[in-house]
C-alpha positions as CSV (number, residue, x, y, z in Angstrom):
1,M,-79.2,40.9,23.0
2,A,-82.0,41.6,20.7
3,L,-85.5,42.7,21.5
4,F,-87.7,39.6,20.7
5,P,-91.6,39.6,20.5
6,V,-93.8,36.6,21.6
7,I,-97.4,36.0,22.5
8,S,-98.3,35.7,25.9
9,N,-101.1,33.1,26.7
10,F,-100.9,33.4,30.6
11,Q,-103.0,30.7,32.8
12,E,-106.5,32.2,33.6
13,D,-106.1,35.3,31.6
14,F,-108.6,35.8,28.8
15,V,-106.5,38.2,27.0
16,L,-103.6,37.3,24.8
17,L,-100.7,39.8,24.9
18,L,-97.9,40.9,22.6
19,L,-94.8,40.6,25.0
20,P,-91.3,42.3,24.0
21,V,-88.5,40.4,25.6
22,D,-84.9,40.1,25.2
23,T,-83.2,37.1,23.7
24,E,-80.8,37.0,26.4
25,N,-83.8,36.7,29.0
26,T,-84.0,33.4,30.9
27,M,-87.3,31.6,30.8
28,D,-87.8,33.0,34.5
29,E,-87.5,36.4,33.3
30,V,-89.7,36.0,30.5
31,A,-92.2,34.5,32.9
32,A,-91.8,37.5,35.1
33,A,-92.4,39.7,32.3
34,A,-95.6,38.0,31.4
35,A,-96.7,37.9,34.8
36,H,-96.1,41.9,35.1
37,H,-98.8,42.3,32.5
38,S,-101.3,39.8,33.7
39,V,-101.1,38.9,37.5
40,G,-102.8,41.7,39.7
41,T,-104.8,42.7,36.6
42,R,-106.9,40.0,35.5
43,V,-105.2,37.1,37.0
44,A,-105.1,36.5,40.8
45,P,-101.7,36.3,42.3
46,R,-100.7,32.8,43.5
47,P,-97.5,33.5,45.7
48,D,-97.0,30.0,46.6
49,K,-96.6,29.0,43.1
50,V,-93.7,29.7,40.2
51,V,-94.7,30.5,36.6
52,R,-93.4,28.1,34.0
53,V,-93.0,28.6,30.6
54,R,-93.7,26.2,27.4
55,R,-94.6,26.3,23.8
56,Q,-98.4,26.7,23.0
57,G,-99.8,23.0,23.3
58,A,-96.5,21.6,24.4
59,S,-96.5,19.4,27.6
60,D,-93.0,20.1,28.7
61,F,-91.6,23.3,30.0
62,F,-88.5,25.0,29.2
63,P,-85.7,24.9,31.8
64,R,-86.2,27.9,34.2
65,D,-82.4,29.0,33.4
66,Q,-82.6,28.7,29.6
67,R,-82.2,31.7,27.7
68,L,-84.7,32.6,25.2
69,A,-82.1,32.7,22.4
70,E,-81.3,29.0,23.2
71,T,-85.0,27.9,22.8
72,G,-85.6,28.1,19.1
73,V,-88.7,29.9,19.8
74,R,-89.7,32.1,16.7
75,P,-90.8,35.6,16.7
76,M,-94.5,36.0,17.4
77,E,-94.7,32.4,18.6
78,T,-97.2,31.9,21.3
79,L,-95.6,30.9,24.8
80,E,-97.9,29.5,27.6
81,F,-97.4,30.8,31.3
82,I,-98.4,28.4,33.7
83,F,-98.7,28.3,37.5
84,C,-96.7,25.4,39.1
85,D,-95.3,24.2,42.4
86,A,-92.1,25.4,43.2
């Protein structure tokens, strides 16, 4: 377990945020942390959707249960958080 900084680029948000997460967090937990800072403030809630995570510019999402430490994401790398159908 280690504190790990990533940059959050949340869909429909105009602000990039420094997001401290833990290396043992799953991608769902990382997505929840990003949503906590964007949804309901600058981004409208979309309760019928799930937030998925991918590297900036990538087309494939990380598996929702994959731990951050297993992804190869580097500190301060930008991650995109996208609303998707469940």
